[in-house]
N, CA, C and O atoms as a printed pandas DataFrame, in Angstrom:
     atom_number atom_name residue_name chain_id  residue_number  x_coord  y_coord  z_coord
0              1         N          MET        A               1   24.755  -17.419   -3.728
1              2        CA          MET        A               1   23.387  -17.750   -3.369
2              3         C          MET        A               1   22.556  -17.804   -4.649
3              4         O          MET        A               1   22.662  -16.925   -5.505
4              5         N          SER        A               2   21.738  -18.831   -4.772
5              6        CA          SER        A               2   20.897  -18.973   -5.962
6              7         C          SER        A               2   19.768  -17.945   -5.948
7              8         O          SER        A               2   19.469  -17.334   -4.922
8              9         N          LYS        A               3   19.161  -17.775   -7.097
9             10        CA          LYS        A               3   18.063  -16.811   -7.208
10            11         C          LYS        A               3   16.898  -17.192   -6.287
11            12         O          LYS        A               3   16.292  -16.323   -5.659
12            13         N          ILE        A               4   16.591  -18.467   -6.209
13            14        CA          ILE        A               4   15.479  -18.890   -5.344
14            15         C          ILE        A               4   15.822  -18.650   -3.875
15            16         O          ILE        A               4   14.971  -18.213   -3.100
16            17         N          ASP        A               5   17.077  -18.937   -3.490
17            18        CA          ASP        A               5   17.491  -18.691   -2.103
18            19         C          ASP        A               5   17.416  -17.202   -1.771
19            20         O          ASP        A               5   16.973  -16.817   -0.689
20            21         N          ASN        A               6   17.853  -16.378   -2.710
21            22        CA          ASN        A               6   17.808  -14.928   -2.519
22            23         C          ASN        A               6   16.367  -14.445   -2.359
23            24         O          ASN        A               6   16.078  -13.609   -1.502
24            25         N          THR        A               7   15.479  -14.968   -3.176
25            26        CA          THR        A               7   14.065  -14.594   -3.109
26            27         C          THR        A               7   13.456  -15.011   -1.772
27            28         O          THR        A               7   12.711  -14.248   -1.157
28            29         N          VAL        A               8   13.773  -16.212   -1.335
29            30        CA          VAL        A               8   13.269  -16.703   -0.041
30            31         C          VAL        A               8   13.751  -15.794    1.089
31            32         O          VAL        A               8   12.968  -15.442    1.971
32            33         N          GLU        A               9   15.019  -15.415    1.075
33            34        CA          GLU        A               9   15.570  -14.541    2.120
34            35         C          GLU        A               9   14.877  -13.182    2.127
35            36         O          GLU        A               9   14.585  -12.642    3.194
36            37         N          MET        A              10   14.614  -12.630    0.955
37            38        CA          MET        A              10   13.923  -11.339    0.883
38            39         C          MET        A              10   12.509  -11.438    1.435
39            40         O          MET        A              10   12.066  -10.580    2.198
40            41         N          ILE        A              11   11.811  -12.489    1.042
41            42        CA          ILE        A              11   10.432  -12.653    1.514
42            43         C          ILE        A              11   10.402  -12.884    3.019
43            44         O          ILE        A              11    9.542  -12.337    3.710
44            45         N          LYS        A              12   11.327  -13.685    3.535
45            46        CA          LYS        A              12   11.414  -13.906    4.984
46            47         C          LYS        A              12   11.659  -12.595    5.724
47            48         O          LYS        A              12   11.096  -12.354    6.792
48            49         N          ALA        A              13   12.503  -11.757    5.142
49            50        CA          ALA        A              13   12.849  -10.488    5.795
50            51         C          ALA        A              13   11.662   -9.538    5.878
51            52         O          ALA        A              13   11.632   -8.662    6.743
52            53         N          ILE        A              14   10.705   -9.695    5.008
53            54        CA          ILE        A              14    9.522   -8.826    5.011
54            55         C          ILE        A              14    8.369   -9.470    5.783
55            56         O          ILE        A              14    7.408   -8.788    6.140
56            57         N          ALA        A              15    8.455  -10.762    6.041
57            58        CA          ALA        A              15    7.349  -11.529    6.599
58            59         C          ALA        A              15    7.151  -11.313    8.099
59            60         O          ALA        A              15    7.226  -12.255    8.888
60            61         N          ASP        A              16    6.903  -10.086    8.472
61            62        CA          ASP        A              16    6.604   -9.691    9.849
62            63         C          ASP        A              16    5.746   -8.436    9.733
63            64         O          ASP        A              16    6.003   -7.589    8.878
64            65         N          LYS        A              17    4.755   -8.312   10.561
65            66        CA          LYS        A              17    3.833   -7.175   10.443
66            67         C          LYS        A              17    4.558   -5.833   10.504
67            68         O          LYS        A              17    4.324   -4.974    9.654
68            69         N          ASN        A              18    5.427   -5.637   11.482
69            70        CA          ASN        A              18    6.116   -4.348   11.585
70            71         C          ASN        A              18    7.092   -4.122   10.428
71            72         O          ASN        A              18    7.211   -3.003    9.928
72            73         N          ARG        A              19    7.792   -5.177   10.002
73            74        CA          ARG        A              19    8.699   -5.015    8.861
74            75         C          ARG        A              19    7.921   -4.699    7.590
75            76         O          ARG        A              19    8.369   -3.905    6.762
76            77         N          MET        A              20    6.766   -5.317    7.438
77            78        CA          MET        A              20    5.944   -5.032    6.264
78            79         C          MET        A              20    5.450   -3.585    6.305
79            80         O          MET        A              20    5.435   -2.905    5.279
80            81         N          ARG        A              21    5.051   -3.118    7.475
81            82        CA          ARG        A              21    4.627   -1.724    7.608
82            83         C          ARG        A              21    5.791   -0.783    7.286
83            84         O          ARG        A              21    5.600    0.239    6.628
84            85         N          ILE        A              22    6.991   -1.127    7.750
85            86        CA          ILE        A              22    8.167   -0.301    7.468
86            87         C          ILE        A              22    8.421   -0.255    5.968
87            88         O          ILE        A              22    8.648    0.820    5.413
88            89         N          VAL        A              23    8.385   -1.399    5.312
89            90        CA          VAL        A              23    8.622   -1.441    3.858
90            91         C          VAL        A              23    7.575   -0.607    3.120
91            92         O          VAL        A              23    7.901    0.102    2.169
92            93         N          MET        A              24    6.336   -0.692    3.552
93            94        CA          MET        A              24    5.290    0.101    2.903
94            95         C          MET        A              24    5.569    1.600    3.056
95            96         O          MET        A              24    5.408    2.367    2.107
96            97         N          MET        A              25    5.988    2.010    4.259
97            98        CA          MET        A              25    6.311    3.427    4.477
98            99         C          MET        A              25    7.511    3.844    3.630
99           100         O          MET        A              25    7.506    4.915    3.024
100          101         N          LEU        A              26    8.534    2.997    3.591
101          102        CA          LEU        A              26    9.727    3.328    2.813
102          103         C          LEU        A              26    9.442    3.377    1.322
103          104         O          LEU        A              26   10.152    4.044    0.570
104          105         N          SER        A              27    8.405    2.674    0.896
105          106        CA          SER        A              27    8.050    2.722   -0.525
106          107         C          SER        A              27    7.471    4.085   -0.907
107          108         O          SER        A              27    7.423    4.443   -2.083
108          109         N          GLU        A              28    7.040    4.828    0.089
109          110        CA          GLU        A              28    6.502    6.174   -0.163
110          111         C          GLU        A              28    7.595    7.229   -0.148
111          112         O          GLU        A              28    7.602    8.147   -0.969
112          113         N          ARG        A              29    8.532    7.085    0.810
113          114        CA          ARG        A              29    9.654    8.024    0.879
114          115         C          ARG        A              29   10.711    7.505    1.834
115          116         O          ARG        A              29   10.403    6.721    2.731
116          117         N          PRO        A              30   11.963    7.935    1.653
117          118        CA          PRO        A              30   13.012    7.527    2.589
118          119         C          PRO        A              30   12.711    8.057    3.993
119          120         O          PRO        A              30   12.225    9.176    4.158
120          121         N          LEU        A              31   13.008    7.234    4.993
121          122        CA          LEU        A              31   12.743    7.605    6.381
122          123         C          LEU        A              31   13.933    7.267    7.261
123          124         O          LEU        A              31   14.693    6.344    6.971
124          125         N          CYS        A              32   14.085    8.023    8.336
125          126        CA          CYS        A              32   15.096    7.706    9.343
126          127         C          CYS        A              32   14.412    6.923   10.474
127          128         O          CYS        A              32   13.187    6.804   10.503
128          129         N          VAL        A              33   15.204    6.401   11.385
129          130        CA          VAL        A              33   14.673    5.587   12.484
130          131         C          VAL        A              33   13.679    6.383   13.336
131          132         O          VAL        A              33   12.650    5.846   13.747
132          133         N          CYS        A              34   13.978    7.649   13.600
133          134        CA          CYS        A              34   13.072    8.415   14.462
134          135         C          CYS        A              34   11.709    8.637   13.796
135          136         O          CYS        A              34   10.689    8.712   14.481
136          137         N          GLU        A              35   11.693    8.741   12.465
137          138        CA          GLU        A              35   10.413    8.888   11.768
138          139         C          GLU        A              35    9.622    7.575   11.826
139          140         O          GLU        A              35    8.409    7.580   12.036
140          141         N          ILE        A              36   10.313    6.469   11.640
141          142        CA          ILE        A              36    9.656    5.161   11.736
142          143         C          ILE        A              36    9.094    4.970   13.148
143          144         O          ILE        A              36    7.982    4.472   13.322
144          145         N          ASP        A              37    9.876    5.371   14.149
145          146        CA          ASP        A              37    9.437    5.287   15.542
146          147         C          ASP        A              37    8.177    6.111   15.770
147          148         O          ASP        A              37    7.280    5.678   16.493
148          149         N          SER        A              38    8.099    7.285   15.169
149          150        CA          SER        A              38    6.926    8.146   15.347
150          151         C          SER        A              38    5.645    7.481   14.865
151          152         O          SER        A              38    4.561    7.757   15.379
152          153         N          VAL        A              39    5.775    6.609   13.882
153          154        CA          VAL        A              39    4.596    5.927   13.348
154          155         C          VAL        A              39    4.325    4.623   14.093
155          156         O          VAL        A              39    3.195    4.373   14.512
156          157         N          LEU        A              40    5.347    3.794   14.259
157          158        CA          LEU        A              40    5.139    2.473   14.856
158          159         C          LEU        A              40    5.038    2.500   16.374
159          160         O          LEU        A              40    4.292    1.720   16.966
160          161         N          GLY        A              41    5.796    3.408   17.010
161          162        CA          GLY        A              41    5.765    3.493   18.466
162          163         C          GLY        A              41    6.307    2.261   19.165
163          164         O          GLY        A              41    5.841    1.909   20.249
164          165         N          ILE        A              42    7.283    1.601   18.561
165          166        CA          ILE        A              42    7.915    0.438   19.203
166          167         C          ILE        A              42    9.343    0.821   19.584
167          168         O          ILE        A              42    9.835    1.870   19.168
168          169         N          ALA        A              43    9.997   -0.008   20.358
169          170        CA          ALA        A              43   11.347    0.292   20.837
170          171         C          ALA        A              43   12.306    0.537   19.670
171          172         O          ALA        A              43   12.260   -0.147   18.648
172          173         N          LEU        A              44   13.172    1.529   19.854
173          174        CA          LEU        A              44   14.157    1.843   18.816
174          175         C          LEU        A              44   15.049    0.646   18.505
175          176         O          LEU        A              44   15.428    0.431   17.354
176          177         N          SER        A              45   15.378   -0.125   19.524
177          178        CA          SER        A              45   16.213   -1.309   19.296
178          179         C          SER        A              45   15.491   -2.331   18.415
179          180         O          SER        A              45   16.122   -3.023   17.615
180          181         N          THR        A              46   14.192   -2.420   18.564
181          182        CA          THR        A              46   13.403   -3.336   17.735
182          183         C          THR        A              46   13.369   -2.843   16.296
183          184         O          THR        A              46   13.509   -3.628   15.358
184          185         N          ILE        A              47   13.183   -1.538   16.128
185          186        CA          ILE        A              47   13.194   -0.960   14.782
186          187         C          ILE        A              47   14.547   -1.213   14.134
187          188         O          ILE        A              47   14.617   -1.641   12.982
188          189         N          SER        A              48   15.616   -0.952   14.867
189          190        CA          SER        A              48   16.962   -1.173   14.331
190          191         C          SER        A              48   17.177   -2.630   13.942
191          192         O          SER        A              48   17.798   -2.915   12.918
192          193         N          SER        A              49   16.673   -3.537   14.742
193          194        CA          SER        A              49   16.791   -4.964   14.435
194          195         C          SER        A              49   16.039   -5.312   13.149
195          196         O          SER        A              49   16.551   -6.049   12.307
196          197         N          HIS        A              50   14.832   -4.782   13.003
197          198        CA          HIS        A              50   14.057   -5.007   11.779
198          199         C          HIS        A              50   14.805   -4.456   10.568
199          200         O          HIS        A              50   14.903   -5.121    9.537
200          201         N          LEU        A              51   15.327   -3.248   10.695
201          202        CA          LEU        A              51   16.046   -2.625    9.580
202          203         C          LEU        A              51   17.293   -3.428    9.217
203          204         O          LEU        A              51   17.603   -3.612    8.040
204          205         N          LYS        A              52   17.995   -3.897   10.226
205          206        CA          LYS        A              52   19.205   -4.689    9.981
206          207         C          LYS        A              52   18.869   -5.970    9.223
207          208         O          LYS        A              52   19.568   -6.343    8.281
208          209         N          GLN        A              53   17.813   -6.631    9.633
209          210        CA          GLN        A              53   17.418   -7.880    8.973
210          211         C          GLN        A              53   17.047   -7.628    7.514
211          212         O          GLN        A              53   17.441   -8.390    6.631
212          213         N          MET        A              54   16.293   -6.564    7.261
213          214        CA          MET        A              54   15.894   -6.274    5.885
214          215         C          MET        A              54   17.076   -5.809    5.041
215          216         O          MET        A              54   17.150   -6.119    3.852
216          217         N          ARG        A              55   17.994   -5.071    5.646
217          218        CA          ARG        A              55   19.181   -4.624    4.920
218          219         C          ARG        A              55   20.072   -5.817    4.582
219          220         O          ARG        A              55   20.605   -5.898    3.475
220          221         N          SER        A              56   20.236   -6.731    5.512
221          222        CA          SER        A              56   21.049   -7.936    5.272
222          223         C          SER        A              56   20.481   -8.789    4.144
223          224         O          SER        A              56   21.234   -9.415    3.397
224          225         N          ALA        A              57   19.168   -8.817    4.019
225          226        CA          ALA        A              57   18.514   -9.612    2.967
226          227         C          ALA        A              57   18.460   -8.864    1.633
227          228         O          ALA        A              57   18.026   -9.423    0.625
228          229         N          GLY        A              58   18.894   -7.618    1.625
229          230        CA          GLY        A              58   18.895   -6.846    0.381
230          231         C          GLY        A              58   17.575   -6.186    0.037
231          232         O          GLY        A              58   17.373   -5.746   -1.095
232          233         N          VAL        A              59   16.668   -6.115    1.015
233          234        CA          VAL        A              59   15.352   -5.506    0.779
234          235         C          VAL        A              59   15.437   -3.985    0.821
235          236         O          VAL        A              59   14.789   -3.297    0.032
236          237         N          ILE        A              60   16.239   -3.469    1.744
237          238        CA          ILE        A              60   16.380   -2.021    1.874
238          239         C          ILE        A              60   17.848   -1.630    1.837
239          240         O          ILE        A              60   18.738   -2.467    1.987
240          241         N          GLU        A              61   18.080   -0.343    1.635
241          242        CA          GLU        A              61   19.416    0.242    1.644
242          243         C          GLU        A              61   19.403    1.418    2.605
243          244         O          GLU        A              61   18.353    1.996    2.881
244          245         N          SER        A              62   20.571    1.763    3.108
245          246        CA          SER        A              62   20.676    2.925    3.983
246          247         C          SER        A              62   21.707    3.878    3.417
247          248         O          SER        A              62   22.618    3.486    2.686
248          249         N          GLU        A              63   21.538    5.142    3.775
249          250        CA          GLU        A              63   22.448    6.177    3.298
250          251         C          GLU        A              63   22.480    7.302    4.326
251          252         O          GLU        A              63   21.453    7.674    4.894
252          253         N          LYS        A              64   23.648    7.825    4.550
253          254        CA          LYS        A              64   23.797    8.937    5.493
254          255         C          LYS        A              64   23.389   10.224    4.787
255          256         O          LYS        A              64   23.884   10.529    3.702
256          257         N          GLU        A              65   22.487   10.974    5.406
257          258        CA          GLU        A              65   22.059   12.288    4.918
258          259         C          GLU        A              65   22.191   13.255    6.082
259          260         O          GLU        A              65   21.341   13.293    6.972
260          261         N          GLY        A              66   23.261   14.031    6.068
261          262        CA          GLY        A              66   23.498   14.934    7.187
262          263         C          GLY        A              66   23.723   14.131    8.449
263          264         O          GLY        A              66   24.589   13.257    8.491
264          265         N          ARG        A              67   22.946   14.425    9.476
265          266        CA          ARG        A              67   23.112   13.704   10.738
266          267         C          ARG        A              67   22.243   12.460   10.849
267          268         O          ARG        A              67   22.276   11.765   11.864
268          269         N          TRP        A              68   21.470   12.179    9.812
269          270        CA          TRP        A              68   20.575   11.029    9.822
270          271         C          TRP        A              68   21.051    9.931    8.887
271          272         O          TRP        A              68   21.725   10.180    7.886
272          273         N          VAL        A              69   20.683    8.717    9.242
273          274        CA          VAL        A              69   20.797    7.585    8.332
274          275         C          VAL        A              69   19.371    7.334    7.852
275          276         O          VAL        A              69   18.471    7.083    8.653
276          277         N          VAL        A              70   19.179    7.403    6.560
277          278        CA          VAL        A              70   17.843    7.196    6.010
278          279         C          VAL        A              70   17.802    5.859    5.266
279          280         O          VAL        A              70   18.804    5.383    4.733
280          281         N          TYR        A              71   16.620    5.287    5.256
281          282        CA          TYR        A              71   16.408    3.970    4.661
282          283         C          TYR        A              71   15.427    4.092    3.509
283          284         O          TYR        A              71   14.498    4.899    3.536
284          285         N          ARG        A              72   15.658    3.267    2.498
285          286        CA          ARG        A              72   14.792    3.229    1.311
286          287         C          ARG        A              72   14.827    1.809    0.757
287          288         O          ARG        A              72   15.750    1.050    1.050
288          289         N          PRO        A              73   13.827    1.449   -0.041
289          290        CA          PRO        A              73   13.859    0.113   -0.648
290          291         C          PRO        A              73   15.043   -0.014   -1.605
291          292         O          PRO        A              73   15.485    0.968   -2.201
292          293         N          SER        A              74   15.536   -1.214   -1.738
293          294        CA          SER        A              74   16.612   -1.511   -2.685
294          295         C          SER        A              74   16.115   -1.272   -4.111
295          296         O          SER        A              74   14.919   -1.354   -4.391
296          297         N          ASP        A              75   17.049   -0.978   -4.993
297          298        CA          ASP        A              75   16.714   -0.802   -6.415
298          299         C          ASP        A              75   16.577   -2.139   -7.142
299          300         O          ASP        A              75   16.260   -2.167   -8.331
300          301         N          ASP        A              76   16.809   -3.223   -6.451
301          302        CA          ASP        A              76   16.717   -4.551   -7.054
302          303         C          ASP        A              76   15.325   -4.745   -7.673
303          304         O          ASP        A              76   14.320   -4.501   -7.005
304          305         N          PRO        A              77   15.253   -5.178   -8.934
305          306        CA          PRO        A              77   13.946   -5.389   -9.579
306          307         C          PRO        A              77   13.045   -6.373   -8.834
307          308         O          PRO        A              77   11.825   -6.209   -8.819
308          309         N          LEU        A              78   13.637   -7.391   -8.218
309          310        CA          LEU        A              78   12.847   -8.345   -7.446
310          311         C          LEU        A              78   12.193   -7.654   -6.253
311          312         O          LEU        A              78   11.017   -7.884   -5.973
312          313         N          VAL        A              79   12.947   -6.810   -5.551
313          314        CA          VAL        A              79   12.400   -6.067   -4.407
314          315         C          VAL        A              79   11.267   -5.165   -4.877
315          316         O          VAL        A              79   10.213   -5.108   -4.243
316          317         N          SER        A              80   11.477   -4.467   -5.972
317          318        CA          SER        A              80   10.432   -3.580   -6.517
318          319         C          SER        A              80    9.163   -4.360   -6.830
319          320         O          SER        A              80    8.058   -3.893   -6.555
320          321         N          SER        A              81    9.322   -5.538   -7.401
321          322        CA          SER        A              81    8.172   -6.369   -7.743
322          323         C          SER        A              81    7.439   -6.852   -6.491
323          324         O          SER        A              81    6.211   -6.803   -6.426
324          325         N          ILE        A              82    8.191   -7.312   -5.511
325          326        CA          ILE        A              82    7.588   -7.790   -4.255
326          327         C          ILE        A              82    6.836   -6.649   -3.573
327          328         O          ILE        A              82    5.698   -6.828   -3.140
328          329         N          ILE        A              83    7.461   -5.488   -3.477
329          330        CA          ILE        A              83    6.826   -4.350   -2.809
330          331         C          ILE        A              83    5.581   -3.910   -3.571
331          332         O          ILE        A              83    4.559   -3.589   -2.964
332          333         N          SER        A              84    5.664   -3.896   -4.880
333          334        CA          SER        A              84    4.506   -3.521   -5.695
334          335         C          SER        A              84    3.331   -4.466   -5.433
335          336         O          SER        A              84    2.192   -4.025   -5.286
336          337         N          ASP        A              85    3.617   -5.762   -5.375
337          338        CA          ASP        A              85    2.551   -6.739   -5.114
338          339         C          ASP        A              85    1.961   -6.555   -3.720
339          340         O          ASP        A              85    0.744   -6.619   -3.546
340          341         N          ILE        A              86    2.811   -6.327   -2.736
341          342        CA          ILE        A              86    2.329   -6.129   -1.362
342          343         C          ILE        A              86    1.483   -4.858   -1.280
343          344         O          ILE        A              86    0.425   -4.853   -0.651
344          345         N          LYS        A              87    1.951   -3.782   -1.917
345          346        CA          LYS        A              87    1.175   -2.530   -1.906
346          347         C          LYS        A              87   -0.207   -2.732   -2.499
347          348         O          LYS        A              87   -1.195   -2.200   -1.992
348          349         N          GLU        A              88   -0.273   -3.496   -3.566
349          350        CA          GLU        A              88   -1.564   -3.765   -4.200
350          351         C          GLU        A              88   -2.495   -4.519   -3.252
351          352         O          GLU        A              88   -3.683   -4.210   -3.162
352          353         N          GLN        A              89   -1.950   -5.506   -2.548
353          354        CA          GLN        A              89   -2.750   -6.301   -1.618
354          355         C          GLN        A              89   -3.190   -5.504   -0.393
355          356         O          GLN        A              89   -4.267   -5.745    0.153
356          357         N          LEU        A              90   -2.363   -4.561    0.038
357          358        CA          LEU        A              90   -2.644   -3.820    1.274
358          359         C          LEU        A              90   -3.196   -2.414    1.034
359          360         O          LEU        A              90   -3.300   -1.623    1.972
360          361         N          ALA        A              91   -3.548   -2.099   -0.201
361          362        CA          ALA        A              91   -3.996   -0.749   -0.549
362          363         C          ALA        A              91   -5.171   -0.272    0.300
363          364         O          ALA        A              91   -5.276    0.919    0.591
364          365         N          ASP        A              92   -6.041   -1.169    0.694
365          366        CA          ASP        A              92   -7.213   -0.751    1.466
366          367         C          ASP        A              92   -7.112   -1.119    2.948
367          368         O          ASP        A              92   -8.102   -1.026    3.673
368          369         N          ASP        A              93   -5.938   -1.532    3.401
369          370        CA          ASP        A              93   -5.758   -1.868    4.809
370          371         C          ASP        A              93   -5.738   -0.582    5.648
371          372         O          ASP        A              93   -4.932    0.310    5.380
372          373         N          PRO        A              94   -6.602   -0.474    6.649
373          374        CA          PRO        A              94   -6.687    0.753    7.448
374          375         C          PRO        A              94   -5.380    1.119    8.157
375          376         O          PRO        A              94   -5.034    2.297    8.245
376          377         N          GLU        A              95   -4.662    0.128    8.657
377          378        CA          GLU        A              95   -3.414    0.403    9.377
378          379         C          GLU        A              95   -2.343    0.945    8.422
379          380         O          GLU        A              95   -1.637    1.899    8.750
380          381         N          VAL        A              96   -2.232    0.343    7.263
381          382        CA          VAL        A              96   -1.255    0.808    6.262
382          383         C          VAL        A              96   -1.641    2.204    5.777
383          384         O          VAL        A              96   -0.777    3.068    5.626
384          385         N          ARG        A              97   -2.920    2.426    5.534
385          386        CA          ARG        A              97   -3.359    3.765    5.092
386          387         C          ARG        A              97   -3.077    4.807    6.163
387          388         O          ARG        A              97   -2.672    5.926    5.847
388          389         N          SER        A              98   -3.283    4.453    7.417
389          390        CA          SER        A              98   -2.983    5.364    8.521
390          391         C          SER        A              98   -1.487    5.682    8.569
391          392         O          SER        A              98   -1.098    6.837    8.749
392          393         N          ASP        A              99   -0.650    4.650    8.407
393          394        CA          ASP        A              99    0.801    4.858    8.383
394          395         C          ASP        A              99    1.187    5.833    7.277
395          396         O          ASP        A              99    1.996    6.736    7.489
396          397         N          MET        A             100    0.607    5.649    6.103
397          398        CA          MET        A             100    0.935    6.502    4.952
398          399         C          MET        A             100    0.521    7.949    5.202
399          400         O          MET        A             100    1.222    8.880    4.804
400          401         N          THR        A             101   -0.602    8.130    5.852
401          402        CA          THR        A             101   -1.055    9.481    6.192
402          403         C          THR        A             101   -0.106   10.128    7.187
403          404         O          THR        A             101    0.238   11.302    7.054
404          405         N          LYS        A             102    0.318    9.357    8.186
405          406        CA          LYS        A             102    1.217    9.887    9.217
406          407         C          LYS        A             102    2.563   10.309    8.649
407          408         O          LYS        A             102    3.091   11.350    9.037
408          409         N          ILE        A             103    3.134    9.517    7.730
409          410        CA          ILE        A             103    4.475    9.860    7.240
410          411         C          ILE        A             103    4.475   11.136    6.409
411          412         O          ILE        A             103    5.510   11.785    6.262
412          413         N          LYS        A             104    3.319   11.494    5.868
413          414        CA          LYS        A             104    3.240   12.730    5.077
414          415         C          LYS        A             104    3.421   13.970    5.943
415          416         O          LYS        A             104    3.793   15.030    5.439
416          417         N          THR        A             105    3.160   13.846    7.243
417          418        CA          THR        A             105    3.243   15.006    8.132
418          419         C          THR        A             105    4.523   15.027    8.966
419          420         O          THR        A             105    4.753   15.969    9.723
420          421         N          LEU        A             106    5.358   13.993    8.831
421          422        CA          LEU        A             106    6.555   13.898    9.662
422          423         C          LEU        A             106    7.658   14.854    9.227
423          424         O          LEU        A             106    7.848   15.128    8.043
424          425         N          CYS        A             107    8.370   15.346   10.223
425          426        CA          CYS        A             107    9.531   16.203   10.016
426          427         C          CYS        A             107   10.669   15.603   10.840
427          428         O          CYS        A             107   10.531   15.434   12.052
428          429         N          ARG        A             108   11.792   15.280   10.196
429          430        CA          ARG        A             108   12.910   14.637   10.905
430          431         C          ARG        A             108   13.347   15.408   12.138
431          432         O          ARG        A             108   13.596   14.817   13.189
432          433         N          GLU        A             109   13.441   16.709   12.017
433          434        CA          GLU        A             109   13.912   17.515   13.142
434          435         C          GLU        A             109   12.978   17.373   14.333
435          436         O          GLU        A             109   13.438   17.244   15.468
436          437         N          GLU        A             110   11.682   17.396   14.091
437          438        CA          GLU        A             110   10.694   17.265   15.170
438          439         C          GLU        A             110   10.739   15.859   15.773
439          440         O          GLU        A             110   10.675   15.702   16.992
440          441         N          CYS        A             111   10.847   14.847   14.922
441          442        CA          CYS        A             111   10.917   13.470   15.414
442          443         C          CYS        A             111   12.133   13.276   16.289
443          444         O          CYS        A             111   12.055   12.624   17.331
444          445         N          ALA        A             112   13.269   13.841   15.873
445          446        CA          ALA        A             112   14.521   13.697   16.638
446          447         C          ALA        A             112   14.388   14.370   17.998
447          448         O          ALA        A             112   14.910   13.857   18.988
448          449         N          LYS        A             113   13.699   15.512   18.069
449          450        CA          LYS        A             113   13.501   16.204   19.354
450          451         C          LYS        A             113   12.703   15.328   20.320
451          452         O          LYS        A             113   12.962   15.322   21.524
452          453         N          ASN        A             114   11.736   14.593   19.782
453          454        CA          ASN        A             114   10.879   13.752   20.623
454          455         C          ASN        A             114   11.627   12.566   21.216
455          456         O          ASN        A             114   11.161   11.974   22.190
456          457         N          LEU        A             115   12.776   12.206   20.651
457          458        CA          LEU        A             115   13.559   11.079   21.168
458          459         C          LEU        A             115   14.374   11.467   22.380
459          460         O          LEU        A             115   14.776   10.595   23.150
460          461         N          LYS        A             116   14.627   12.735   22.571
461          462        CA          LYS        A             116   15.507   13.184   23.657
462          463         C          LYS        A             116   14.814   13.159   24.984
463          464         O          LYS        A             116   15.415   13.507   26.001
């Protein structure tokens, strides 16, 4: 895949309101699906679909930590640049700021209990 094709795929993978919110949250700290659910409040299957699309495009990576799979942005310099630009544009967005405030108080164990 050419560099331009790769860039287009990454941008497409982020070009959705919920995926953009997820990327913004992941730029602050690694999160598991239940933590993302606690903030977005959308169906787990939808969250998983968003994560799969972004992972396939190389925007995010996943890693098993204990009983959780946690997600974080890719180390790719292009991804870092795209996320940095988006963060700058959305720095004063009330919804993004609210998401960032919420993730600071999340605890994986508590989020997982709420899913049961």
